[in-house]
N, CA, C and O atoms as a Tripos MOL2 file, in Angstrom:
@<TRIPOS>MOLECULE
protein
  308   307    77     0     0
PROTEIN
NO_CHARGES

@<TRIPOS>ATOM
      1 N         299.3550  129.3930  273.3850 N.3       1 UNK1
      2 CA        299.7150  128.8150  274.7110 C.3       1 UNK1
      3 C         299.1360  128.6170  275.8800 C.2       1 UNK1
      4 O         300.1220  128.6750  276.6150 O.2       1 UNK1
      5 N         298.5250  128.4870  276.3480 N.am      2 UNK2
      6 CA        298.0080  129.5390  277.4690 C.3       2 UNK2
      7 C         298.7740  129.9460  278.5940 C.2       2 UNK2
      8 O         299.8600  129.3840  278.7370 O.2       2 UNK2
      9 N         298.5600  130.4890  279.1180 N.am      3 UNK3
     10 CA        299.2650  130.6260  280.9820 C.3       3 UNK3
     11 C         299.3380  129.9310  281.6760 C.2       3 UNK3
     12 O         298.4790  129.1910  282.1560 O.2       3 UNK3
     13 N         300.8850  130.0760  281.9630 N.am      4 UNK4
     14 CA        300.7080  129.1600  283.8530 C.3       4 UNK4
     15 C         300.1990  130.1620  284.1650 C.2       4 UNK4
     16 O         300.2790  131.1720  283.4650 O.2       4 UNK4
     17 N         299.2160  130.0850  285.8860 N.am      5 UNK5
     18 CA        298.7330  130.2710  286.4550 C.3       5 UNK5
     19 C         298.6190  130.0440  287.7400 C.2       5 UNK5
     20 O         297.5680  129.6140  288.2140 O.2       5 UNK5
     21 N         300.1270  130.4110  288.7720 N.am      6 UNK6
     22 CA        299.7250  129.9970  290.1180 C.3       6 UNK6
     23 C         299.4810  131.3270  290.6790 C.2       6 UNK6
     24 O         298.9860  132.3570  290.2210 O.2       6 UNK6
     25 N         300.1930  130.8510  292.2910 N.am      7 UNK7
     26 CA        299.7380  131.7100  293.0550 C.3       7 UNK7
     27 C         301.6840  131.6540  293.7570 C.2       7 UNK7
     28 O         302.7140  130.9810  293.7430 O.2       7 UNK7
     29 N         301.0670  132.9140  294.2790 N.am      8 UNK8
     30 CA        302.6670  133.7010  294.9400 C.3       8 UNK8
     31 C         303.2150  133.0140  296.0330 C.2       8 UNK8
     32 O         302.4340  133.0130  296.9850 O.2       8 UNK8
     33 N         304.6320  132.2280  296.3200 N.am      9 UNK9
     34 CA        305.2840  131.7550  296.7720 C.3       9 UNK9
     35 C         304.9800  130.1070  296.2940 C.2       9 UNK9
     36 O         305.6470  129.2360  296.8520 O.2       9 UNK9
     37 N         304.2330  129.8150  295.5290 N.am     10 UNK10
     38 CA        303.6270  128.2190  295.0130 C.3      10 UNK10
     39 C         304.9110  127.7230  294.2190 C.2      10 UNK10
     40 O         305.2420  126.5370  294.1960 O.2      10 UNK10
     41 N         305.7380  128.9310  293.4470 N.am     11 UNK11
     42 CA        306.6650  127.8640  292.1010 C.3      11 UNK11
     43 C         308.0270  128.8720  293.2530 C.2      11 UNK11
     44 O         307.8850  129.5810  294.2500 O.2      11 UNK11
     45 N         309.7690  128.2530  292.1070 N.am     12 UNK12
     46 CA        310.6420  128.8510  292.7090 C.3      12 UNK12
     47 C         311.0420  129.5260  291.8330 C.2      12 UNK12
     48 O         310.9230  129.0710  290.6950 O.2      12 UNK12
     49 N         311.5920  130.7020  291.9940 N.am     13 UNK13
     50 CA        312.4250  131.5590  290.9390 C.3      13 UNK13
     51 C         312.8820  130.6590  289.5760 C.2      13 UNK13
     52 O         312.7240  131.2290  288.4970 O.2      13 UNK13
     53 N         313.3060  129.6130  289.5650 N.am     14 UNK14
     54 CA        314.0200  129.2550  288.4150 C.3      14 UNK14
     55 C         312.2710  128.1410  287.8110 C.2      14 UNK14
     56 O         311.8990  128.2520  286.6430 O.2      14 UNK14
     57 N         311.8760  127.6760  288.3120 N.am     15 UNK15
     58 CA        310.6890  127.0020  287.7810 C.3      15 UNK15
     59 C         309.6400  128.5500  286.7410 C.2      15 UNK15
     60 O         309.0960  128.3740  285.6510 O.2      15 UNK15
     61 N         309.6550  129.7960  287.4700 N.am     16 UNK16
     62 CA        308.8030  130.7110  286.4650 C.3      16 UNK16
     63 C         310.0440  131.2560  285.8540 C.2      16 UNK16
     64 O         309.9690  132.4790  285.7350 O.2      16 UNK16
     65 N         311.2570  130.7050  285.3920 N.am     17 UNK17
     66 CA        311.7620  131.7940  284.6250 C.3      17 UNK17
     67 C         311.6420  130.5890  283.3770 C.2      17 UNK17
     68 O         311.1460  130.7330  282.2600 O.2      17 UNK17
     69 N         312.2970  129.3160  283.9950 N.am     18 UNK18
     70 CA        312.3910  127.7970  282.7340 C.3      18 UNK18
     71 C         311.0480  128.6410  282.1950 C.2      18 UNK18
     72 O         311.2770  129.4940  281.3380 O.2      18 UNK18
     73 N         309.7980  128.4810  282.5930 N.am     19 UNK19
     74 CA        308.1630  128.6410  281.8460 C.3      19 UNK19
     75 C         308.2640  129.9130  281.1250 C.2      19 UNK19
     76 O         307.5990  129.9030  280.0900 O.2      19 UNK19
     77 N         309.0510  131.2820  281.4160 N.am     20 UNK20
     78 CA        309.3680  132.6180  280.4930 C.3      20 UNK20
     79 C         310.0330  131.6910  279.4910 C.2      20 UNK20
     80 O         309.4260  131.5370  278.4320 O.2      20 UNK20
     81 N         311.0270  131.1350  279.6320 N.am     21 UNK21
     82 CA        312.0910  130.7850  278.5380 C.3      21 UNK21
     83 C         311.4690  129.4770  277.9150 C.2      21 UNK21
     84 O         312.0880  128.5990  277.3140 O.2      21 UNK21
     85 N         310.3930  129.5180  278.1280 N.am     22 UNK22
     86 CA        309.6350  128.1170  276.9660 C.3      22 UNK22
     87 C         309.2780  129.4280  276.3020 C.2      22 UNK22
     88 O         310.1030  129.8680  275.5020 O.2      22 UNK22
     89 N         308.3030  130.0350  276.4910 N.am     23 UNK23
     90 CA        307.9060  131.5940  275.6940 C.3      23 UNK23
     91 C         306.4560  131.4580  276.5190 C.2      23 UNK23
     92 O         305.5850  132.1220  275.9580 O.2      23 UNK23
     93 N         306.0770  130.8920  277.4860 N.am     24 UNK24
     94 CA        304.5400  130.9890  278.1230 C.3      24 UNK24
     95 C         304.9650  132.1930  278.7690 C.2      24 UNK24
     96 O         306.1050  132.5850  279.0150 O.2      24 UNK24
     97 N         303.5780  132.8410  279.0580 N.am     25 UNK25
     98 CA        302.6200  133.7610  280.2940 C.3      25 UNK25
     99 C         302.2130  133.5820  281.4400 C.2      25 UNK25
    100 O         301.0730  133.3140  281.8210 O.2      25 UNK25
    101 N         303.4500  133.7770  282.1980 N.am     26 UNK26
    102 CA        302.7510  133.4450  284.1470 C.3      26 UNK26
    103 C         302.4060  134.2860  284.9620 C.2      26 UNK26
    104 O         303.1070  135.1480  285.4910 O.2      26 UNK26
    105 N         301.0640  134.0270  285.1310 N.am     27 UNK27
    106 CA        299.9180  134.5300  285.4830 C.3      27 UNK27
    107 C         300.3060  134.3100  287.7060 C.2      27 UNK27
    108 O         300.4110  133.2580  288.3370 O.2      27 UNK27
    109 N         300.3850  135.4990  288.1290 N.am     28 UNK28
    110 CA        300.6690  135.5740  289.4010 C.3      28 UNK28
    111 C         299.5810  136.0340  290.3260 C.2      28 UNK28
    112 O         299.1160  137.1700  290.2330 O.2      28 UNK28
    113 N         299.1240  135.0640  291.3200 N.am     29 UNK29
    114 CA        297.7760  135.8360  291.8190 C.3      29 UNK29
    115 C         298.7440  136.0890  292.6820 C.2      29 UNK29
    116 O         299.7310  135.4340  293.0160 O.2      29 UNK29
    117 N         298.2450  137.3640  293.0750 N.am     30 UNK30
    118 CA        299.5980  137.9050  294.4930 C.3      30 UNK30
    119 C         297.9260  138.3810  295.4650 C.2      30 UNK30
    120 O         296.7300  138.1560  295.2830 O.2      30 UNK30
    121 N         298.6140  139.0030  296.3310 N.am     31 UNK31
    122 CA        297.9710  139.7580  296.8880 C.3      31 UNK31
    123 C         297.9260  141.4750  297.3640 C.2      31 UNK31
    124 O         299.0280  142.0050  297.5050 O.2      31 UNK31
    125 N         297.3350  141.8830  297.4790 N.am     32 UNK32
    126 CA        298.3100  143.5450  298.1660 C.3      32 UNK32
    127 C         297.3640  144.7210  298.3360 C.2      32 UNK32
    128 O         296.6620  145.2190  297.4560 O.2      32 UNK32
    129 N         297.4790  145.1570  299.8650 N.am     33 UNK33
    130 CA        296.7670  146.1830  300.1980 C.3      33 UNK33
    131 C         295.1400  145.1420  300.2190 C.2      33 UNK33
    132 O         294.0820  145.7220  299.9760 O.2      33 UNK33
    133 N         295.1550  143.4270  300.5700 N.am     34 UNK34
    134 CA        294.3250  143.2760  301.3820 C.3      34 UNK34
    135 C         293.0500  142.6950  300.2670 C.2      34 UNK34
    136 O         292.0150  142.0880  300.5420 O.2      34 UNK34
    137 N         293.6240  143.1800  298.8340 N.am     35 UNK35
    138 CA        293.3610  142.2830  297.7150 C.3      35 UNK35
    139 C         293.8000  141.5250  296.8210 C.2      35 UNK35
    140 O         294.9020  141.9410  296.4650 O.2      35 UNK35
    141 N         293.4750  140.5480  296.2310 N.am     36 UNK36
    142 CA        293.3180  139.6500  295.0000 C.3      36 UNK36
    143 C         294.0270  140.2420  293.9860 C.2      36 UNK36
    144 O         293.5190  141.3620  293.9510 O.2      36 UNK36
    145 N         294.7590  140.2140  293.2540 N.am     37 UNK37
    146 CA        295.4560  140.9930  291.8620 C.3      37 UNK37
    147 C         296.7390  139.8830  291.2760 C.2      37 UNK37
    148 O         297.6020  139.1650  291.7810 O.2      37 UNK37
    149 N         296.2750  140.2340  289.9580 N.am     38 UNK38
    150 CA        296.8480  139.1350  289.0210 C.3      38 UNK38
    151 C         297.6540  140.2540  288.4300 C.2      38 UNK38
    152 O         297.2320  141.3640  288.1080 O.2      38 UNK38
    153 N         299.5470  139.5450  288.2850 N.am     39 UNK39
    154 CA        300.0850  140.1220  288.0390 C.3      39 UNK39
    155 C         300.8020  138.7390  286.8460 C.2      39 UNK39
    156 O         300.8370  137.5090  286.8270 O.2      39 UNK39
    157 N         301.3260  140.0060  285.8940 N.am     40 UNK40
    158 CA        301.1360  138.9340  284.5160 C.3      40 UNK40
    159 C         303.0930  139.1380  284.3650 C.2      40 UNK40
    160 O         303.7060  140.1500  284.7040 O.2      40 UNK40
    161 N         303.4720  138.3620  284.0020 N.am     41 UNK41
    162 CA        305.1370  137.7710  283.4870 C.3      41 UNK41
    163 C         305.5280  137.5790  282.6300 C.2      41 UNK41
    164 O         305.4440  136.3680  282.4260 O.2      41 UNK41
    165 N         306.1110  138.2130  281.6350 N.am     42 UNK42
    166 CA        306.7610  137.7560  280.1270 C.3      42 UNK42
    167 C         307.7720  138.2100  279.8050 C.2      42 UNK42
    168 O         308.3650  139.2120  280.2060 O.2      42 UNK42
    169 N         308.1440  137.0810  278.6490 N.am     43 UNK43
    170 CA        309.6390  137.6140  277.9120 C.3      43 UNK43
    171 C         309.0240  137.9230  276.1030 C.2      43 UNK43
    172 O         308.1740  137.4460  275.3520 O.2      43 UNK43
    173 N         309.7410  138.6650  276.0800 N.am     44 UNK44
    174 CA        309.6600  139.1230  274.3310 C.3      44 UNK44
    175 C         310.7190  139.0470  274.0030 C.2      44 UNK44
    176 O         311.2180  140.1640  273.8660 O.2      44 UNK44
    177 N         311.4740  138.1270  273.7570 N.am     45 UNK45
    178 CA        313.3340  138.2430  273.1240 C.3      45 UNK45
    179 C         313.9420  138.0000  274.5190 C.2      45 UNK45
    180 O         313.7310  137.1280  275.3620 O.2      45 UNK45
    181 N         314.9630  139.3160  274.4690 N.am     46 UNK46
    182 CA        315.6090  139.6550  275.7700 C.3      46 UNK46
    183 C         314.8900  140.3970  276.6530 C.2      46 UNK46
    184 O         315.7120  141.0350  277.3110 O.2      46 UNK46
    185 N         313.8800  140.6270  276.9810 N.am     47 UNK47
    186 CA        313.6610  142.4930  277.8100 C.3      47 UNK47
    187 C         312.8700  140.8890  278.7160 C.2      47 UNK47
    188 O         313.1100  139.7690  278.2650 O.2      47 UNK47
    189 N         312.2670  141.0190  279.5560 N.am     48 UNK48
    190 CA        311.6730  140.7110  280.5560 C.3      48 UNK48
    191 C         310.5760  141.6980  281.1590 C.2      48 UNK48
    192 O         310.7530  142.6660  281.8990 O.2      48 UNK48
    193 N         308.9440  140.9870  280.4340 N.am     49 UNK49
    194 CA        307.8690  142.0660  281.7130 C.3      49 UNK49
    195 C         307.6500  141.7040  282.7970 C.2      49 UNK49
    196 O         307.7850  140.5040  283.0310 O.2      49 UNK49
    197 N         307.2240  142.6270  283.8730 N.am     50 UNK50
    198 CA        305.8580  142.3390  284.4650 C.3      50 UNK50
    199 C         304.6790  143.2680  284.8800 C.2      50 UNK50
    200 O         304.5630  144.4730  285.1050 O.2      50 UNK50
    201 N         304.4880  143.0180  284.8810 N.am     51 UNK51
    202 CA        302.7760  143.5140  284.4130 C.3      51 UNK51
    203 C         301.8130  143.3920  285.5790 C.2      51 UNK51
    204 O         300.8830  142.6600  285.9150 O.2      51 UNK51
    205 N         302.5350  144.5600  286.0900 N.am     52 UNK52
    206 CA        301.0960  144.9290  287.6090 C.3      52 UNK52
    207 C         299.8020  144.9890  287.4660 C.2      52 UNK52
    208 O         299.1930  144.4630  286.5340 O.2      52 UNK52
    209 N         299.3290  145.5940  288.3240 N.am     53 UNK53
    210 CA        298.2510  146.1990  288.6800 C.3      53 UNK53
    211 C         298.1360  148.1080  288.8050 C.2      53 UNK53
    212 O         297.2090  148.9050  288.6560 O.2      53 UNK53
    213 N         299.1100  148.1960  289.0350 N.am     54 UNK54
    214 CA        299.8410  149.8850  288.7320 C.3      54 UNK54
    215 C         301.1640  150.3720  287.5340 C.2      54 UNK54
    216 O         301.5570  151.4010  286.9840 O.2      54 UNK54
    217 N         301.4490  149.1520  287.5670 N.am     55 UNK55
    218 CA        303.0110  149.6030  286.2960 C.3      55 UNK55
    219 C         303.4390  148.6380  286.0300 C.2      55 UNK55
    220 O         303.4940  147.5880  286.6700 O.2      55 UNK55
    221 N         303.8930  148.9800  284.7540 N.am     56 UNK56
    222 CA        304.1720  147.2380  284.2160 C.3      56 UNK56
    223 C         305.9330  147.7740  284.2090 C.2      56 UNK56
    224 O         306.3680  148.8230  283.7340 O.2      56 UNK56
    225 N         306.6880  146.7030  284.8780 N.am     57 UNK57
    226 CA        308.5080  146.1290  285.1920 C.3      57 UNK57
    227 C         308.9900  146.1010  283.4620 C.2      57 UNK57
    228 O         308.3120  145.6560  282.5350 O.2      57 UNK57
    229 N         310.0490  146.5780  283.4030 N.am     58 UNK58
    230 CA        310.7590  146.2420  282.4280 C.3      58 UNK58
    231 C         312.2300  145.9330  283.0900 C.2      58 UNK58
    232 O         312.7330  146.3190  284.1460 O.2      58 UNK58
    233 N         312.6890  145.1310  282.1040 N.am     59 UNK59
    234 CA        313.3940  144.1120  283.1340 C.3      59 UNK59
    235 C         314.8020  143.6200  281.8590 C.2      59 UNK59
    236 O         314.1930  143.0560  280.9490 O.2      59 UNK59
    237 N         316.2310  143.6350  281.5340 N.am     60 UNK60
    238 CA        317.1200  143.8330  280.5900 C.3      60 UNK60
    239 C         317.5600  142.7510  280.5640 C.2      60 UNK60
    240 O         318.1930  142.6090  279.5180 O.2      60 UNK60
    241 N         317.5750  141.4360  281.4720 N.am     61 UNK61
    242 CA        317.8210  140.4790  281.6560 C.3      61 UNK61
    243 C         317.5350  139.8270  282.8530 C.2      61 UNK61
    244 O         316.9290  140.2380  283.8420 O.2      61 UNK61
    245 N         318.1760  138.5050  282.5710 N.am     62 UNK62
    246 CA        317.3440  137.2260  283.1380 C.3      62 UNK62
    247 C         317.7140  137.4980  284.3820 C.2      62 UNK62
    248 O         316.7520  137.3290  285.1320 O.2      62 UNK62
    249 N         318.5380  137.7950  284.8680 N.am     63 UNK63
    250 CA        319.0500  138.4920  286.6950 C.3      63 UNK63
    251 C         318.1380  139.4070  287.8250 C.2      63 UNK63
    252 O         317.6680  139.3450  288.9610 O.2      63 UNK63
    253 N         318.2700  140.4270  286.4640 N.am     64 UNK64
    254 CA        316.8810  141.6900  286.9780 C.3      64 UNK64
    255 C         315.3210  140.8090  287.4250 C.2      64 UNK64
    256 O         314.5000  140.9630  288.3290 O.2      64 UNK64
    257 N         315.4390  139.9450  286.3840 N.am     65 UNK65
    258 CA        313.7980  139.2680  286.6500 C.3      65 UNK65
    259 C         313.6610  138.6020  287.7580 C.2      65 UNK65
    260 O         312.6980  138.6680  288.5210 O.2      65 UNK65
    261 N         314.9940  137.6860  287.9200 N.am     66 UNK66
    262 CA        314.7490  136.7280  289.3410 C.3      66 UNK66
    263 C         315.3520  137.7450  290.5470 C.2      66 UNK66
    264 O         315.4570  137.3200  291.6970 O.2      66 UNK66
    265 N         315.6350  138.7500  290.2870 N.am     67 UNK67
    266 CA        315.7020  139.7210  291.1700 C.3      67 UNK67
    267 C         314.6930  140.7510  292.0870 C.2      67 UNK67
    268 O         314.6980  141.2700  293.2030 O.2      67 UNK67
    269 N         313.4220  140.6770  290.3120 N.am     68 UNK68
    270 CA        311.9910  141.1240  290.5340 C.3      68 UNK68
    271 C         310.8520  140.1850  291.4370 C.2      68 UNK68
    272 O         309.9980  140.3240  292.3130 O.2      68 UNK68
    273 N         311.5220  139.0620  290.5090 N.am     69 UNK69
    274 CA        310.3440  138.1910  291.4730 C.3      69 UNK69
    275 C         310.5250  137.5470  292.6730 C.2      69 UNK69
    276 O         309.7320  136.8790  293.3360 O.2      69 UNK69
    277 N         311.8380  137.8780  292.8890 N.am     70 UNK70
    278 CA        311.7160  137.6390  294.2660 C.3      70 UNK70
    279 C         312.0130  138.5670  295.0940 C.2      70 UNK70
    280 O         312.3180  138.0870  296.1860 O.2      70 UNK70
    281 N         312.0740  140.0210  295.0470 N.am     71 UNK71
    282 CA        311.4710  140.8460  295.7620 C.3      71 UNK71
    283 C         310.6520  141.0400  295.8060 C.2      71 UNK71
    284 O         310.5280  141.8600  296.7160 O.2      71 UNK71
    285 N         309.5590  140.7880  295.2820 N.am     72 UNK72
    286 CA        307.9270  140.8640  295.1320 C.3      72 UNK72
    287 C         307.4790  140.1980  295.9380 C.2      72 UNK72
    288 O         306.4680  140.4900  296.5760 O.2      72 UNK72
    289 N         308.5620  138.5070  296.1640 N.am     73 UNK73
    290 CA        307.6500  137.4970  296.7340 C.3      73 UNK73
    291 C         306.7820  136.5000  296.0360 C.2      73 UNK73
    292 O         306.1320  135.6200  296.5990 O.2      73 UNK73
    293 N         306.8560  136.7990  294.3590 N.am     74 UNK74
    294 CA        306.6720  135.7500  293.5690 C.3      74 UNK74
    295 C         306.9460  134.4350  293.6130 C.2      74 UNK74
    296 O         306.1580  133.5160  293.3910 O.2      74 UNK74
    297 N         307.8780  134.3790  293.8530 N.am     75 UNK75
    298 CA        308.4880  132.6230  293.7760 C.3      75 UNK75
    299 C         308.3910  132.9020  295.3950 C.2      75 UNK75
    300 O         308.1970  133.8390  296.1690 O.2      75 UNK75
    301 N         308.7770  130.8160  295.4160 N.am     76 UNK76
    302 CA        309.0330  130.5200  296.7420 C.3      76 UNK76
    303 C         310.7280  130.7260  296.8710 C.2      76 UNK76
    304 O         311.5460  130.7630  295.9530 O.2      76 UNK76
    305 N         310.9370  130.8370  298.2190 N.am     77 UNK77
    306 CA        312.5320  130.5820  298.5490 C.3      77 UNK77
    307 C         313.0880  129.8450  298.3660 C.2      77 UNK77
    308 O         314.2710  129.8650  298.7060 O.2      77 UNK77
@<TRIPOS>BOND
     1     1     2 1
     2     2     3 1
     3     3     4 2
     4     3     5 am
     5     5     6 1
     6     6     7 1
     7     7     8 2
     8     7     9 am
     9     9    10 1
    10    10    11 1
    11    11    12 2
    12    11    13 am
    13    13    14 1
    14    14    15 1
    15    15    16 2
    16    15    17 am
    17    17    18 1
    18    18    19 1
    19    19    20 2
    20    19    21 am
    21    21    22 1
    22    22    23 1
    23    23    24 2
    24    23    25 am
    25    25    26 1
    26    26    27 1
    27    27    28 2
    28    27    29 am
    29    29    30 1
    30    30    31 1
    31    31    32 2
    32    31    33 am
    33    33    34 1
    34    34    35 1
    35    35    36 2
    36    35    37 am
    37    37    38 1
    38    38    39 1
    39    39    40 2
    40    39    41 am
    41    41    42 1
    42    42    43 1
    43    43    44 2
    44    43    45 am
    45    45    46 1
    46    46    47 1
    47    47    48 2
    48    47    49 am
    49    49    50 1
    50    50    51 1
    51    51    52 2
    52    51    53 am
    53    53    54 1
    54    54    55 1
    55    55    56 2
    56    55    57 am
    57    57    58 1
    58    58    59 1
    59    59    60 2
    60    59    61 am
    61    61    62 1
    62    62    63 1
    63    63    64 2
    64    63    65 am
    65    65    66 1
    66    66    67 1
    67    67    68 2
    68    67    69 am
    69    69    70 1
    70    70    71 1
    71    71    72 2
    72    71    73 am
    73    73    74 1
    74    74    75 1
    75    75    76 2
    76    75    77 am
    77    77    78 1
    78    78    79 1
    79    79    80 2
    80    79    81 am
    81    81    82 1
    82    82    83 1
    83    83    84 2
    84    83    85 am
    85    85    86 1
    86    86    87 1
    87    87    88 2
    88    87    89 am
    89    89    90 1
    90    90    91 1
    91    91    92 2
    92    91    93 am
    93    93    94 1
    94    94    95 1
    95    95    96 2
    96    95    97 am
    97    97    98 1
    98    98    99 1
    99    99   100 2
   100    99   101 am
   101   101   102 1
   102   102   103 1
   103   103   104 2
   104   103   105 am
   105   105   106 1
   106   106   107 1
   107   107   108 2
   108   107   109 am
   109   109   110 1
   110   110   111 1
   111   111   112 2
   112   111   113 am
   113   113   114 1
   114   114   115 1
   115   115   116 2
   116   115   117 am
   117   117   118 1
   118   118   119 1
   119   119   120 2
   120   119   121 am
   121   121   122 1
   122   122   123 1
   123   123   124 2
   124   123   125 am
   125   125   126 1
   126   126   127 1
   127   127   128 2
   128   127   129 am
   129   129   130 1
   130   130   131 1
   131   131   132 2
   132   131   133 am
   133   133   134 1
   134   134   135 1
   135   135   136 2
   136   135   137 am
   137   137   138 1
   138   138   139 1
   139   139   140 2
   140   139   141 am
   141   141   142 1
   142   142   143 1
   143   143   144 2
   144   143   145 am
   145   145   146 1
   146   146   147 1
   147   147   148 2
   148   147   149 am
   149   149   150 1
   150   150   151 1
   151   151   152 2
   152   151   153 am
   153   153   154 1
   154   154   155 1
   155   155   156 2
   156   155   157 am
   157   157   158 1
   158   158   159 1
   159   159   160 2
   160   159   161 am
   161   161   162 1
   162   162   163 1
   163   163   164 2
   164   163   165 am
   165   165   166 1
   166   166   167 1
   167   167   168 2
   168   167   169 am
   169   169   170 1
   170   170   171 1
   171   171   172 2
   172   171   173 am
   173   173   174 1
   174   174   175 1
   175   175   176 2
   176   175   177 am
   177   177   178 1
   178   178   179 1
   179   179   180 2
   180   179   181 am
   181   181   182 1
   182   182   183 1
   183   183   184 2
   184   183   185 am
   185   185   186 1
   186   186   187 1
   187   187   188 2
   188   187   189 am
   189   189   190 1
   190   190   191 1
   191   191   192 2
   192   191   193 am
   193   193   194 1
   194   194   195 1
   195   195   196 2
   196   195   197 am
   197   197   198 1
   198   198   199 1
   199   199   200 2
   200   199   201 am
   201   201   202 1
   202   202   203 1
   203   203   204 2
   204   203   205 am
   205   205   206 1
   206   206   207 1
   207   207   208 2
   208   207   209 am
   209   209   210 1
   210   210   211 1
   211   211   212 2
   212   211   213 am
   213   213   214 1
   214   214   215 1
   215   215   216 2
   216   215   217 am
   217   217   218 1
   218   218   219 1
   219   219   220 2
   220   219   221 am
   221   221   222 1
   222   222   223 1
   223   223   224 2
   224   223   225 am
   225   225   226 1
   226   226   227 1
   227   227   228 2
   228   227   229 am
   229   229   230 1
   230   230   231 1
   231   231   232 2
   232   231   233 am
   233   233   234 1
   234   234   235 1
   235   235   236 2
   236   235   237 am
   237   237   238 1
   238   238   239 1
   239   239   240 2
   240   239   241 am
   241   241   242 1
   242   242   243 1
   243   243   244 2
   244   243   245 am
   245   245   246 1
   246   246   247 1
   247   247   248 2
   248   247   249 am
   249   249   250 1
   250   250   251 1
   251   251   252 2
   252   251   253 am
   253   253   254 1
   254   254   255 1
   255   255   256 2
   256   255   257 am
   257   257   258 1
   258   258   259 1
   259   259   260 2
   260   259   261 am
   261   261   262 1
   262   262   263 1
   263   263   264 2
   264   263   265 am
   265   265   266 1
   266   266   267 1
   267   267   268 2
   268   267   269 am
   269   269   270 1
   270   270   271 1
   271   271   272 2
   272   271   273 am
   273   273   274 1
   274   274   275 1
   275   275   276 2
   276   275   277 am
   277   277   278 1
   278   278   279 1
   279   279   280 2
   280   279   281 am
   281   281   282 1
   282   282   283 1
   283   283   284 2
   284   283   285 am
   285   285   286 1
   286   286   287 1
   287   287   288 2
   288   287   289 am
   289   289   290 1
   290   290   291 1
   291   291   292 2
   292   291   293 am
   293   293   294 1
   294   294   295 1
   295   295   296 2
   296   295   297 am
   297   297   298 1
   298   298   299 1
   299   299   300 2
   300   299   301 am
   301   301   302 1
   302   302   303 1
   303   303   304 2
   304   303   305 am
   305   305   306 1
   306   306   307 1
   307   307   308 2
@<TRIPOS>SUBSTRUCTURE
     1 UNK1         2 RESIDUE 1 A UNK
     2 UNK2         6 RESIDUE 1 A UNK
     3 UNK3        10 RESIDUE 1 A UNK
     4 UNK4        14 RESIDUE 1 A UNK
     5 UNK5        18 RESIDUE 1 A UNK
     6 UNK6        22 RESIDUE 1 A UNK
     7 UNK7        26 RESIDUE 1 A UNK
     8 UNK8        30 RESIDUE 1 A UNK
     9 UNK9        34 RESIDUE 1 A UNK
    10 UNK10       38 RESIDUE 1 A UNK
    11 UNK11       42 RESIDUE 1 A UNK
    12 UNK12       46 RESIDUE 1 A UNK
    13 UNK13       50 RESIDUE 1 A UNK
    14 UNK14       54 RESIDUE 1 A UNK
    15 UNK15       58 RESIDUE 1 A UNK
    16 UNK16       62 RESIDUE 1 A UNK
    17 UNK17       66 RESIDUE 1 A UNK
    18 UNK18       70 RESIDUE 1 A UNK
    19 UNK19       74 RESIDUE 1 A UNK
    20 UNK20       78 RESIDUE 1 A UNK
    21 UNK21       82 RESIDUE 1 A UNK
    22 UNK22       86 RESIDUE 1 A UNK
    23 UNK23       90 RESIDUE 1 A UNK
    24 UNK24       94 RESIDUE 1 A UNK
    25 UNK25       98 RESIDUE 1 A UNK
    26 UNK26      102 RESIDUE 1 A UNK
    27 UNK27      106 RESIDUE 1 A UNK
    28 UNK28      110 RESIDUE 1 A UNK
    29 UNK29      114 RESIDUE 1 A UNK
    30 UNK30      118 RESIDUE 1 A UNK
    31 UNK31      122 RESIDUE 1 A UNK
    32 UNK32      126 RESIDUE 1 A UNK
    33 UNK33      130 RESIDUE 1 A UNK
    34 UNK34      134 RESIDUE 1 A UNK
    35 UNK35      138 RESIDUE 1 A UNK
    36 UNK36      142 RESIDUE 1 A UNK
    37 UNK37      146 RESIDUE 1 A UNK
    38 UNK38      150 RESIDUE 1 A UNK
    39 UNK39      154 RESIDUE 1 A UNK
    40 UNK40      158 RESIDUE 1 A UNK
    41 UNK41      162 RESIDUE 1 A UNK
    42 UNK42      166 RESIDUE 1 A UNK
    43 UNK43      170 RESIDUE 1 A UNK
    44 UNK44      174 RESIDUE 1 A UNK
    45 UNK45      178 RESIDUE 1 A UNK
    46 UNK46      182 RESIDUE 1 A UNK
    47 UNK47      186 RESIDUE 1 A UNK
    48 UNK48      190 RESIDUE 1 A UNK
    49 UNK49      194 RESIDUE 1 A UNK
    50 UNK50      198 RESIDUE 1 A UNK
    51 UNK51      202 RESIDUE 1 A UNK
    52 UNK52      206 RESIDUE 1 A UNK
    53 UNK53      210 RESIDUE 1 A UNK
    54 UNK54      214 RESIDUE 1 A UNK
    55 UNK55      218 RESIDUE 1 A UNK
    56 UNK56      222 RESIDUE 1 A UNK
    57 UNK57      226 RESIDUE 1 A UNK
    58 UNK58      230 RESIDUE 1 A UNK
    59 UNK59      234 RESIDUE 1 A UNK
    60 UNK60      238 RESIDUE 1 A UNK
    61 UNK61      242 RESIDUE 1 A UNK
    62 UNK62      246 RESIDUE 1 A UNK
    63 UNK63      250 RESIDUE 1 A UNK
    64 UNK64      254 RESIDUE 1 A UNK
    65 UNK65      258 RESIDUE 1 A UNK
    66 UNK66      262 RESIDUE 1 A UNK
    67 UNK67      266 RESIDUE 1 A UNK
    68 UNK68      270 RESIDUE 1 A UNK
    69 UNK69      274 RESIDUE 1 A UNK
    70 UNK70      278 RESIDUE 1 A UNK
    71 UNK71      282 RESIDUE 1 A UNK
    72 UNK72      286 RESIDUE 1 A UNK
    73 UNK73      290 RESIDUE 1 A UNK
    74 UNK74      294 RESIDUE 1 A UNK
    75 UNK75      298 RESIDUE 1 A UNK
    76 UNK76      302 RESIDUE 1 A UNK
    77 UNK77      306 RESIDUE 1 A UNK
């Protein structure tokens, strides 16, 4: 399945989480320090991952992933 590609703030947290629940990877294009970067969100069973250019965040629950998505500005408010 092709990843869902979006830009930061273009989708809501529920939409992003629904795509992850469906088994899709989500690529979020975002700007950081004046440069465009891609962040990959994915789910492997019960574990959620947020793979940024500088580190891999691991989240044990859907709510932890929602908090990360909202805190980092990947989702619209």
